[in-house]
Structure formats: C-alpha cells, structure tokens
C-alpha positions, 0 to 999 in steps of 0.5 A: 769188538767183543767178538772180535776180540774173542776170535781163536787166533785161528780165524784171525786173518789180516783184515780183521787183525788190521781192522782193530788195529784202525778202533785202536787208533781211533781210541787214541784221540778225541775226548774218549781217549782218558775214558776208562773204558777205551783204555781197557780196549785198546790194551786188549786191542793191543794184546791182539796178535799183529800176526799169524801165519796164512796158512797152518805149518803141517 
C-alpha cells in the first residue's frame, strides 16, 4: 500500500483511488478494525484524494 499512497497526484487514476478505498473498507471490518496499524492506514487512505482531473488543464 505504501507505494500507492506515495504516488504523485498525476499518477493516481480512478482505478487506483477505487482500489485504495476498497482496502480502507476492508480495514473497517473484522478483528483488524481496532489495530493501530489498521487505524493509521485507514487515516492515510482517507486523506488520499477521491478524484483528480482526467487530463491536465491547459
């Protein structure tokens, strides 16, 4: 997950964002829900931009 979270905004396409959100959803379930590492990772994924322009403006 670290390489994905470290991607520059220009490389974060919709597929990457959707996949990151799926990971976040899974971290909210089951026994990992309260683990400190899971909470920290969820917070990082929540800060991951939800969308970006498809093409640079200009």
